[in-house]
Structure formats: structure tokens, C-alpha cells
C-alpha positions in Angstrom: 25.3 113.7 -0.4 27.3 112.2 2.7 23.8 112.3 4.6 22.0 109.7 1.9 25.7 107.6 2.1 25.0 107.3 5.6 21.1 106.5 5.3 22.2 103.8 2.5 25.3 102.4 4.6 22.7 102.2 7.6 20.4 100.0 5.7 22.5 98.0 4.0 24.2 96.8 7.4 20.9 96.4 9.2 19.6 94.1 6.4 23.0 92.0 6.7 22.1 91.9 10.5 18.7 90.6 10.0 19.9 88.2 6.9 22.7 86.6 9.1 20.1 86.1 12.4 17.3 83.9 12.8 15.3 84.6 9.9 17.4 83.7 7.3 15.6 81.5 4.6 16.2 78.0 4.8 17.6 74.7 3.1 15.5 72.5 1.5 16.6 69.2 0.1 15.4 67.2 -2.6 16.5 63.6 -1.8 15.2 60.0 -2.5 17.7 57.9 -0.2 15.3 56.3 2.6 17.0 56.8 5.9 18.1 53.8 7.9 17.1 51.4 4.9 18.6 48.3 4.3 19.9 47.5 0.5 21.3 43.9 -0.6 23.6 44.7 -3.5 26.3 47.4 -2.8 26.0 49.0 -5.7 23.4 52.5 -4.5 22.3 54.8 -7.0 20.6 57.5 -5.3 19.4 61.8 -6.3 19.7 64.8 -4.1 19.5 68.5 -4.4 19.1 71.6 -2.4 18.4 75.3 -2.9 18.2 77.7 -0.4 15.5 80.7 -0.7 14.4 79.4 -3.6 17.7 79.4 -5.3 19.4 76.2 -6.5 22.8 75.5 -4.8 25.9 73.5 -4.6 25.7 69.9 -2.8 28.6 68.2 -1.8 27.7 63.9 -1.3 30.1 61.9 0.8 29.8 58.3 1.5 31.9 57.2 4.7 33.8 60.6 4.1 34.9 60.1 0.6 33.4 62.5 -1.6 31.1 61.3 -4.4 31.1 62.7 -8.1 27.7 63.2 -9.4 26.3 64.6 -12.4 22.9 66.6 -12.4 22.3 65.6 -8.4 22.7 62.3 -9.7 25.2 59.9 -7.5 25.8 56.3 -7.5 27.8 55.1 -4.1 29.4 51.5 -3.8 28.3 50.8 -0.2 30.6 49.0 2.6 29.3 46.0 4.2 27.4 47.1 7.6 25.9 50.6 7.9 26.9 53.6 5.4 26.7 57.4 6.4 26.4 59.7 3.3 26.5 62.9 4.0 25.0 65.8 1.7 26.4 69.2 2.3 24.6 72.4 0.8 26.4 75.5 0.4 25.0 79.0 -1.1 27.3 82.0 -0.4 29.0 81.8 2.7 26.3 79.8 4.2 26.2 75.8 4.6 23.6 72.9 5.9 24.3 69.4 5.9 22.1 66.4 6.3 23.4 63.0 7.1 21.4 59.5 6.0 22.2 56.3 7.4 22.1 53.4 4.3 22.7 49.3 5.6 24.5 47.0 3.1 23.6 43.4 4.3 23.7 40.3 2.5 23.5 37.8 6.2 22.9 34.3 5.3 22.3 32.0 8.1 22.4 28.5 7.2 21.5 26.0 10.5 21.6 22.3 10.0 22.3 19.1 12.3 24.2 17.5 10.3 27.8 17.3 12.1 25.1 15.8 15.0 23.4 13.3 13.0 23.6 9.8 13.5 24.4 7.6 10.4 22.3 4.6 10.4 23.2 1.6 8.0 24.3 4.4 5.4 21.4 6.8 5.5 21.4 10.0 7.6 18.5 11.9 8.6 18.6 16.0 9.4 17.3 19.4 9.4 18.6 22.4 7.8 17.0 25.9 7.0 18.0 28.8 6.2 17.6 32.8 6.7 18.1 36.0 4.8 18.9 39.1 7.0 16.6 37.6 9.3 13.7 35.6 7.4 13.5 32.7 6.2 14.6 31.9 2.9 15.4 29.3 0.3 17.7 26.0 0.7 19.0 23.7 -1.8 20.9 20.2 -0.4 22.6 17.8 -2.3 24.3 15.2 -2.3 26.9 14.2 -3.9 25.4 16.7 -6.9 21.7 15.5 -6.9 19.3 17.5 -5.6 17.6 16.1 -1.9 13.9 16.7 -1.2 13.2 16.9 2.8 9.9 16.6 4.7 8.7 19.2 7.1 12.5 20.2 6.6 14.1 17.1 7.6 16.3 15.1 4.9 16.6 11.4 4.7 19.3 10.5 2.3 21.8 7.4 0.9 25.3 7.9 1.2 27.7 5.9 -0.7 30.6 3.8 0.8 33.5 6.4 0.8 33.5 9.8 0.3 30.0 11.8 0.0 29.8 15.7 -0.2 26.5 17.2 1.5 25.9 20.9 0.0 23.5 23.2 1.4 22.6 26.7 -0.8 20.4 29.4 0.4 19.2 31.8 -2.1 17.7 34.8 -1.8 16.9 36.5 -5.0 20.0 36.6 -7.2 22.1 36.0 -3.8 23.5 32.9 -2.6 25.7 31.2 0.0 27.1 27.5 0.2 28.5 25.5 2.7 29.0 22.1 2.5 29.8 18.7 4.6 32.3 15.9 3.5 31.4 12.3 5.2 33.3 9.6 4.5 31.4 6.0 5.1 33.5 3.3 6.2 33.4 -0.7 4.8 31.4 -2.6 7.8 31.9 -6.0 8.2 30.0 -8.5 10.5 30.9 -12.3 11.7 28.3 -14.3 13.1 26.9 -17.7 13.0 23.2 -16.5 13.7 20.9 -17.8 10.7 16.9 -16.5 10.2 14.5 -19.0 10.1 11.7 -21.2 12.1 13.6 -22.7 15.1 11.8 -25.8 17.6 13.9 -24.9 20.3 13.5 -22.0 22.7 17.4 -21.5 23.3 19.6 -20.3 21.2 23.3 -19.6 21.3 25.2 -17.6 18.3 28.3 -15.8 18.4 28.9 -12.2 17.0 31.7 -9.8 16.0 32.0 -6.3 14.1 34.7 -4.0 12.2 34.7 -1.3 10.3 37.8 -0.8 8.1 39.6 -3.7 9.8 39.1 -1.9 13.2 37.0 -4.2 15.8 33.9 -2.3 17.0 32.1 -2.8 20.1 28.4 -4.1 18.9 25.0 -4.2 21.0 22.5 -7.2 20.5 18.8 -7.0 21.4 15.9 -9.8 21.6 12.7 -8.3 21.0 14.3 -4.5 22.1 15.8 -6.2 25.3 19.4 -5.5 25.4 21.1 -8.9 26.1 24.2 -9.4 28.3 27.1 -11.0 26.4 29.5 -13.7 27.3 32.9 -12.4 25.3 31.4 -12.5 22.2 29.0 -15.5 22.4 25.3 -15.0 23.2 22.6 -17.0 24.7 19.1 -16.1 23.7 15.5 -17.0 24.8 13.1 -16.9 22.1 9.8 -15.8 23.1 7.0 -17.9 21.2 6.0 -16.6 17.4 8.3 -14.0 15.8 11.8 -12.7 17.4 13.8 -9.8 15.9 17.2 -10.0 16.8 19.1 -7.0 16.1 23.1 -6.5 16.1 24.2 -2.7 16.2 27.8 -1.5 15.5 28.9 1.9 16.1 32.0 4.0 14.7 32.0 7.6 15.4 28.5 8.7 13.9 28.1 6.0 12.0 25.7 3.0 13.2 25.8 -0.4 11.4 22.5 -2.8 12.2 21.9 -6.4 11.0 18.1 -8.0 11.4 17.0 -11.2 11.7 13.8 -12.6 11.7 13.4 -15.8 13.4 10.2 -17.6 14.5 9.7 -19.8 17.5 7.6 -22.7 17.4 6.2 -25.3 19.4 3.1 -26.4 17.9 2.8 -29.1 14.4 1.5 -27.1 11.5 -2.1 -27.6 11.5 -4.0 -29.2 7.8 -7.4 -28.8 6.1 -8.2 -30.4 2.5 -11.8 -30.2 0.9 -11.3 -34.0 0.0 -13.5 -36.7 1.4 -12.4 -40.0 3.1 -13.6 -43.1 1.3 -15.1 -41.4 -1.9 -15.3 -43.3 -5.1 -14.0 -41.0 -8.3 -15.0 -41.8 -11.4 -14.1 -38.5 -13.6 -10.2 -38.2 -14.4 -9.3 -35.6 -12.7 -10.0 -34.3 -9.0 -9.5 -30.8 -7.9 -8.9 -30.3 -4.1 -7.9 -27.9 -1.6 -5.3 -27.7 1.2 -5.3 -25.1 3.9 -1.8 -25.5 5.7 -0.7 -23.5 8.6 2.0 -23.3 11.1 2.0 -23.4 14.6 2.0 -20.0 14.8 -1.2 -20.0 12.3 0.5 -18.3 9.1 0.1 -20.2 6.0 2.6 -22.3 5.1 3.7 -22.1 1.2 2.7 -24.6 -1.4 5.9 -26.2 -1.7 6.1 -27.2 2.2 2.7 -29.2 1.0 3.6 -32.7 -0.4 1.6 -36.1 -1.6 2.5 -39.7 -0.7 0.6 -43.0 -2.0 0.3 -46.3 -0.2 -1.2 -48.4 -2.7 -1.2 -51.9 -1.1 -2.7 -51.1 2.2 0.6 -52.1 4.2 1.0 -48.8 5.6 4.3 -48.1 2.7 3.8 -44.9 1.4 5.6 -43.6 -1.9 6.0 -39.8 -2.8 3.9 -38.7 -5.9 5.2 -36.1 -8.5 2.3 -35.6 -10.7 -0.3 -34.0 -8.6 -0.4 -30.6 -10.2 -0.9 -27.2 -8.3 -3.8 -24.9 -10.0 -3.4 -22.0 -8.1 -2.0 -20.6 -4.5 -3.3 -17.5 -2.7 -3.0 -16.2 0.6 -5.6 -18.4 1.8 -5.2 -21.6 0.4 -3.6 -23.9 -2.4 -5.8 -25.9 -5.0 -4.4 -29.4 -6.8 -5.7 -31.5 -9.3 -5.0 -35.6 -9.0 -5.2 -36.9 -13.0 -6.1 -40.6 -12.4 -4.7 -41.2 -15.9 -1.3 -39.9 -15.2 1.4 -42.9 -15.0 1.3 -43.1 -11.2 -2.2 -43.4 -10.4 -3.5 -45.3 -13.5 -1.9 -48.5 -12.8 -3.8 -48.5 -9.5 -7.4 -48.2 -10.9 -10.0 -50.1 -9.4 -8.5 -50.9 -6.1 -8.3 -49.0 -3.3 -5.3 -47.2 -1.4 -4.5 -44.3 0.7 -3.7 -40.6 -0.4 -1.4 -38.8 2.3 -1.5 -35.2 2.2 1.5 -34.3 4.7 2.2 -30.4 5.9 6.0 -29.7 6.7 6.7 -26.4 8.3 10.1 -24.5 8.5 11.2 -26.1 11.2 10.8 -29.6 10.1 7.6 -30.2 12.2 4.9 -32.3 10.2 1.2 -33.4 9.9 -0.9 -35.2 7.4 -3.8 -36.7 6.7 -4.4 -39.9 4.9 -7.7 -40.7 2.8 -9.3 -43.9 1.5 -10.0 -43.5 -2.2 -10.8 -46.0 -5.3 -10.4 -44.4 -9.2 -12.7 -46.6 -11.5 -12.3 -45.3 -15.2 -14.4 -43.5 -17.7 -14.4 -43.4 -21.4 -14.3 -39.8 -22.6 -18.0 -38.4 -22.7 -19.1 -41.5 -20.6 -21.2 -39.8 -17.6 -19.9 -40.3 -14.5 -22.2 -38.9 -12.1 -24.1 -35.3 -11.1 -23.7 -32.4 -8.9 -26.0 -30.4 -7.6 -26.3 -27.4 -9.2 -28.2 -23.6 -9.1 -27.6 -20.2 -10.2 -28.2 -17.4 -7.7 -28.9 -13.7 -7.5 -29.4 -13.6 -3.7 -27.7 -10.1 -3.0 -29.4 -8.6 -5.7 -32.8 -9.9 -4.3 -33.6 -12.2 -7.0 -33.3 -15.5 -5.1 -32.4 -18.3 -7.8 -32.3 -17.9 -11.2 -31.9 -21.8 -11.5 -33.6 -23.9 -8.5 -31.0 -26.3 -7.1 -31.6 -29.4 -9.2 -29.0 -32.4 -10.3 -26.8 -32.1 -13.8 -25.3 -34.8 -15.2 -21.6 -34.6 -15.5 -19.1 -36.5 -18.3 -15.8 -37.8 -18.1 -13.1 -35.2 -19.7 -15.5 -32.5 -20.0 -15.3 -29.4 -17.7 -17.8 -27.2 -15.9 -17.0 -24.2 -18.3 -18.7 -26.7 -21.1 -21.6 -27.7 -18.7 -22.0 -23.9 -17.8 -22.3 -22.6 -20.8 -24.8 -25.8 -22.0 -27.2 -24.8 -19.1 -27.0 -21.3 -19.8 -28.2 -21.8 -23.3 -30.8 -24.0 -22.6 -32.6 -21.8 -20.6 -32.6 -19.6 -23.6 -30.1 -17.2 -22.2 -27.0 -15.8 -23.6 -23.6 -14.9 -22.3 -20.3 -13.1 -22.5 -17.1 -14.5 -21.2 -12.9 -14.1 -21.6 -10.5 -16.9 -22.1 -12.0 -20.0 -23.8 -14.0 -23.1 -22.7 -11.0 -25.2 -22.5 -8.5 -22.4 -20.7 -9.0 -19.4 -18.8 -12.9 -19.3 -18.9 -14.6 -16.1 -17.0 -18.3 -15.6 -17.0 -18.6 -12.1 -17.4 -22.1 -12.0 -18.1 -25.4 -13.8 -18.7 -28.2 -11.9 -20.6 -31.8 -12.2 -20.8 -32.1 -13.9 -16.8 -35.4 -12.0 -15.0 -34.4 -9.8 -12.6 -38.0 -9.0 -11.6 -38.1 -7.0 -8.4 -34.0 -7.0 -7.8 -32.6 -4.4 -5.0 -29.7 -5.3 -3.1 -30.6 -5.3 0.7 -30.8 -2.0 2.7 -28.0 -3.9 5.0 -25.9 -5.4 2.3 -26.2 -1.9 0.4 -24.6 -0.1 3.0 -21.3 -2.0 2.7 -20.9 -2.5 -0.7 -17.8 -0.2 -1.9 -17.8 1.7 -4.9 -21.8 0.9 -5.4 -23.5 2.3 -8.1 -27.0 2.0 -7.8 -29.0 -0.3 -5.4 -31.7 -2.0 -8.5 -31.5 -2.5 -12.3 -33.8 -1.2 -14.9 -33.9 -3.2 -18.0 -32.1 -1.3 -21.2 -33.9 -2.3 -24.3 -36.2 -4.4 -22.6 -34.0 -6.8 -21.7 -31.6 -7.5 -18.5 -27.8 -8.4 -18.9 -26.8 -9.5 -15.7 -22.5 -8.4 -16.3 -19.3 -7.7 -14.2 -19.4 -4.4 -12.5 -23.3 -4.2 -12.4 -24.3 -2.9 -9.3 -21.3 -1.8 -8.0 -17.1 -2.5 -9.1 -17.2 -5.7 -7.5 -20.1 -6.7 -9.3 -19.5 -10.2 -10.8 -20.1 -14.4 -11.5 -18.4 -16.4 -9.3 -18.9 -20.0 -8.1 -18.3 -22.5 -5.0 -17.4 -26.5 -4.9 -18.3 -28.2 -1.7 -19.0 -24.6 0.1 -15.5 -23.4 -1.0 -15.0 -20.5 -3.5 -12.5 -21.3 -6.0 -9.8 -19.2 -7.0 -9.3 -20.7 -10.4 -11.4 -20.7 -13.6 -14.4 -22.9 -14.7 -12.2 -24.2 -17.3 -10.1 -25.6 -14.6 -13.1 -27.6 -12.4 -13.4 -30.6 -13.6 -16.7 -31.9 -11.7 -17.1 -35.0 -9.8 -20.1 -37.2 -8.8 -22.1 -35.6 -5.5 -20.2 -32.2 -5.7 -22.5 -29.2 -4.6 -21.9 -26.3 -7.5 -23.0 -23.0 -6.8 -23.0 -20.0 -9.7 -23.6 -16.9 -7.7 -23.4 -13.1 -8.4 -21.9 -11.1 -6.0 -21.7 -6.8 -5.5 -18.7 -6.9 -3.6 -15.6 -9.3 -4.6 -16.7 -12.4 -3.3 -17.6 -10.3 0.5 -21.3 -10.9 0.5 -20.8 -14.2 -0.4 -18.7 -15.3 2.4 -16.2 -15.8 -0.7 -13.7 -12.9 -0.6 -10.9 -15.3 -0.1 -11.3 -16.7 -3.6 -9.8 -13.6 -5.0 -6.4 -13.6 -3.0 -7.2 -11.0 -0.1 -8.1 -13.2 2.3 -11.3 -15.1 3.9 -13.4 -12.2 3.8 -16.9 -12.5 5.0 -19.7 -10.4 5.4 -22.6 -13.1 6.4 -23.0 -14.0 9.2 -24.0 -17.3 10.3 -22.8 -18.3 6.5 -24.6 -21.6 6.6 -23.8 -24.4 4.3 -26.1 -24.8 1.3 -25.3 -28.5 0.7 -27.4 -30.2 2.4 -30.8 -28.5 1.7 -29.7 -28.1 -1.9 -29.5 -32.1 -2.4 -33.4 -32.5 -1.0 -34.4 -29.7 -2.8 -33.0 -31.3 -6.0 -34.6 -34.8 -5.2 -37.9 -33.1 -4.2 -37.9 -31.0 -7.4 -37.5 -34.2 -9.3 -40.2 -36.2 -7.7 -42.4 -33.5 -7.8 -42.0 -33.5 -12.1 -42.0 -37.1 -11.8 -44.8 -38.0 -9.9 -46.5 -35.1 -9.0 -47.2 -34.0 -5.5 -47.7 -31.2 -3.5 -45.1 -28.2 -4.1 -46.4 -26.1 -1.5 -43.8 -26.6 1.3 -40.8 -27.1 -1.0 -42.1 -23.3 -2.3 -42.0 -21.8 0.9 -38.6 -23.1 1.8 -37.6 -21.9 -1.9 -39.1 -18.5 -0.9 -37.5 -18.5 2.8 -33.7 -19.8 1.7 -33.1 -17.7 -1.6 -32.4 -14.4 0.8 -29.3 -13.0 1.4 -27.9 -13.8 4.7 -30.0 -16.1 6.2 -28.8 -17.5 9.6 -28.1 -21.1 10.5 -31.2 -21.2 12.5 -33.6 -20.6 9.5 -31.4 -23.3 7.4 -31.9 -26.2 10.3 -35.8 -25.2 10.4 -35.8 -25.3 6.5 -34.3 -28.7 6.3 -36.4 -30.2 8.9 -39.4 -28.0 7.7 -38.6 -30.4 4.0 -37.7 -33.5 6.0 -41.2 -33.7 7.6 -43.1 -32.5 5.0 -41.9 -35.0 2.6 -41.3 -38.0 4.6 -37.2 -37.9 4.2 
């Protein structure tokens, strides 16, 4: 028995020696902690357990050396900012093993802005602002006095109030935010100067200027067209450039800059003046419409109220102002006026020659004028007062003349809206319109025209904006040539004596000898040389844009002679064919005029 005991003791001892040696079973840890992870909330939950040789063992968990209590291997820790150390020590019998895990709790916002260095110009500040969270870009909300500001390429431009302003910048990442504020106080600037804007006739300019903010006198800077001017105390001497001059007075206090801008124009040329009136003309119609283009010495259109009118009733050079001249229309190119010969100013001087003066005055007081001799011979309402040369055209769509040049009688008190609609109906067509014959008449369409072979010329088609189709097929066997046909800018317009009128047919009262062209445009008049009638300046896609007045009068008279007396119409038809095209040259026009005169002995 003793022998057996000794052998058993040896075995146990040997086993103990082997168990505590290099071949002991390892500890196995099960843990969902991501070692080295960064988290953005302080509350951190995890699970950890361990086995030894397949047997579950005890685990002691500590956060930064402080033991954590858990349940069934589940733990919740409250991290410190920065790096945290979680240790898990497993114990089995007298054996232990410790694992160490690093977890970083970081909520580092960084808000970057140059507000403190930005200059506040005229109560307006432009600043850059951005934010990062844990080193990566994050959302930023900028507010000025409680109102959200919008950014363009990371820059904010905001208007500040007089007095205190609060600019807040709030960085946001998920549910986390961090905010910073800037307090900006805007002072009350005041400028004292005798400088005034306007047109000047002298190049030399003297003025005084002084600026203050909240009662504190400030240094100022004065520039003329970007050039700094050296003062003599608070007195400044400038030499203006011809044309427009920009004077800027700047006052600064801290990072606040206040600027005052003045625009002055130095004019050394008088205005220029052009009208559609003819000298020495006798008028029988009671209303005369005419156009005035007046420009200052720099070529800028003068406002309509810089144009005035006078009359010398006796020819002695004694002009008196006129007050009954009516302004019909004003746009960026010209101003249209109307004389009512039956007004109390004009009617007492009927049947007598008088001088009519048109005066243009610029902002510097310089004047130019034109004087026209005219005579008004009254007519009864409905009495014929003369004839106009008239044509209805479709050159831009390849249709030539719908109505060839002819003489149309005109009558006292009858506007051209009524005359035109009667012409349309006499030709068996119908028309659509807006407004009334008496007011605001606009010819929107004519139905029944022969549009055989209609097609916008290729060289014009390439220019047309909003184009839809180059040629038009009839609908239900009939054509309706109306606004928006062919292109968005399609429609009817008219000219009188080469001027495209900027008012409707109901406001035009024809006078004897007027040349009236009613034309279809595909581009708001730009294709006719009449883009200015739409108020956008004198736009023309034509080359020479010859005057059709002379040849229309010749054609009207030749046509009437051929119709009344017979005769060869060959040359007449050839000329009609050659001029009824879009964009003919002045050379072609001159050749066709000479061709008519030679053929018909004119």
C-alpha cells in the first residue's frame, strides 16, 4: 500500500509540474471591443467573457483602473475625453491573464472663420467659415441676428444692422453641435460734403468733404476713377475725364469702411437732335405724329422731358413755349410726340406759315434745336386730306408683296387702324387683333393670304431665335399669318417714312405723302431693321437697309398709270420681283430705281 501511495503521489506531482509549465491550456477571450476605436459618445457598452481550457472563468473588467460592474458579461462604461483603457482580467484557479483595450472618446469640433479679420464695407461683411469634426468636414450653420445666412463657395455676405449684431456659427455632426459667436457693433457714419452728382460743363471741380463715426472725426480717402486724390486739408481739386466719372469717398474706423459714390459726367459737346419732321410741309390732317431722337454730348439718349417745343407764329423770331404737344411713346431709342393742330395753341394760326422749334437740353444746360416751317390747313371730319403710299409685305418669309405699293386715300379724323382694317377686308381677307380701332389696336393676324412658296431665307433662318419652322403649310386649306408664326418673335409691325413706330395703329393719324410699310417679322423686327420699335435699341440684321420710300412712290404711280392707260408692265414686274426680297443691297435699290425711271420716262 505504501508503494502504491508513493507512485500516485509521484503522478500527481508530475502532473502538477506539467500543468504549470509551458503546456498549460490558454485563456480564450470573447470581446466586441474594437481596440483603438474612436467613439463620439461617452456611454460605451460592450460584452466580454473568457474561458480557460474550455471552462468558463471569472472576468474582472476595469475602465482606467476603476472596476466595472457587469451582468452576464455585459458592461456599460462612461468614457473620459481622449484615450481610455479597458482591462479584462480572467481568473481560473490560481491562473490569470489580462487583456488591454484602447478606446478613444473624441468630439473635437473646429470652427474656422476669418470674421475677425474681415472688413465691414457699408454695413456689409463677407467672411469665410467652415467646420470639422474629429478632423473631417462637417455641417456648419451661420446665423446673423437669428436669421440663417446662405453661403456661396464657403463665403457668406451679409448685411448688418446699425448697432449691435450677433453672428453665430454652429458646427453639427449627427446630434452633436458646437457654437461660437461674434459680436459686431456698427457705428453711425456721417459725411459732410458739397459734392453733388450730375452733368458738368467744366472739367475742373472743387469740393470739401469730412467724415465722422459716432461723433469721432475720421480720416478719409478720395479717388477719381480709381486714382487717389491728394487733399488740401479737407478741400479737394479734381480734373474730370470726358464722359462718366466715378468719385468715391471712403472713411474707415477699425475694420469698418464706409464708402460714398458719386457719378458725374463731364460734357464738352452740345446735344444732338434728329426728328422725322420735314421743313416747309403743309399739313391737312388734324393730328401729326413725329419722332425725336435727342442725345447728350456723350451719345446717351436724353430723357423725354429734356425735349421742349416752341413756336414763332409771325416769323419775327419771337418764339413762345408750347404746352399741348402730347408724348405718345418713349423708349431707349426715340420719343414719339403728337401735335394736335386743332388745339387752342395751333388752331388760331391755321392757314398761316409758322416756325416750329424742337429743343433738346442736356443736364448741363446745353441746348440744340431744329426749326421747321409748317402750315396747317384745316379739313372737315371725314374729308380726304391726302394719300399715303402703302404696301403689305412678307419679305422675311419669301412671299414678297401681299399688296404691292399703291396710293391709299386718308381722311381727317380717321386713324390708320380703321384704314388698315378696311384694306384687309377689301382684299377678301379677315384679321384678328387686340385692343380696339380707337385705342391700343394691334394687328395679331391676317387670314386668307396667299403664302405660296413661303420659306424663310436660309441666311435669315440661321439668325432667328426661338425658331419653329422655316416654311408653313396651310391648315384646312387656308393660311393664318399671325403672331408667333415661324418663330417666337413672329408678328406684324409697321413703319412710317422709314421709322418703325413704337405705338399702335390706332395712335397713328396719317398725313399726305407718308410711306407706310406693314410687314411680317420673324424676329421682333430685327430682320426688318426695326428692332428698336420693341424698346430694346435700334437692332437690325440687314446689311445696307435701303430706304424703300422713293421706289415705292415710283411703283405706285407706274402701277396706277398702267392700270388706267395701259402699257407694258414687264419692267414694273421685274423690279417688283427684284426688290421684294429680304436684305437687298443699296446698289440693287439704286439700279432698280434707275431702271424704272429709264423704262417709264420719269
